[in-house]
N, C-alpha and C positions, 0 to 999 in steps of 0.2 A: 502494500500499499503507501509504502514512504516514497517509492520510482513515483509513482503515480501522482502524485503532490498530495500525498494527504497525508494528514499528522497524525500519527499511531500514540498508543501510550498504552505500553504491554502491562498483563500482569500474570501471577502465574498460578493465582488461585484468587475465589473467591472472599479473600479479606483484604489481599494486596487491590485488587479490583475494588472494595470499597475505599481504601485509606487512597485508591491515586483519586477517585471521583472526589474527595475533601480538599483536592487541588486546584483539579480541572474540569470543567464542566462541559460534555464533549456534545456533537450533535447527533452520534449514534455510537450507541454501546454493543459488538458482535461480542456476544455469551455464551464462550462453549457448554454445552448444556449438561454436560463428563467432569467440570473444573474440580479437582480437588477440595476440602476442605467447604467449606459450606454450600448448600444445595441452592439450586440454579432458584428456587422459590425462596429462600432465605434470602440470594441477596436484591430479586425483584422486590419482597418488601422494605428489602433495607432504602432501596433506592426509591420506594415512592414515599416513605417517609422524609424525605428532603427535599421541602419544595423549593430549593435550588434548580434541582433534577427533573422538576416537573414533566419540560417539554422534552426530554431527554426521547429516546428510540433506541426501541431492542432490537437485533435480528439476532437470534438466535444458531448457533453451528453446532449440528450433532451428526455423528454416525449415527442414532437409532434414528427410525424411520417416522414422517410425520403421526402417521395414524400411533403410531407410541407412545408419543408427544401428546399426543391429544390425551391421550387415554391416561398418561397420569397429569392433566392436568394443566402441562405448563405452555398452553399457550391462549389460555384463562386472561392473560395481561393485557388489557387496552394495549400499555405500553409497547408489545411485543408487536410488531408490524410484518416480518417475515421470518422464515426458515432457510435455512441451506443447508442442505445435505453432504457429506462429506462421502466420496474426497467432492472436492467440488475445483474450478478452478479460478484460476486468479480475475478473471473476463467475467467470470460469474459472481462472485462475489463484486466486483467494483459495481456492475450493471444492478444487484440489486440494492449495492449501497447508494446509490445513483436515482434508483426508483425510491425512495424511501429516504430523501435528503435534499 
């Protein structure tokens, strides 16, 4: 993404993601459903509790199938605007980001 003129902030787990969000408000969050540490729902709940992040959109990246994500209730948040199944190409990721920002 850096090579395509997007500024990126990386986090190795859910807690680091939340720490980074205290420092900077992104246009969009690319969130892997299977991150270590906090669950995806815990991360979404904490983002929802921060009024500074009220306009931030979330795009899920995952190796699980869309139907399984729906069954887990992971797509219920109004904040989640799209879903990218792994493996994906950089072009696919850029298309999804551009569509949602």
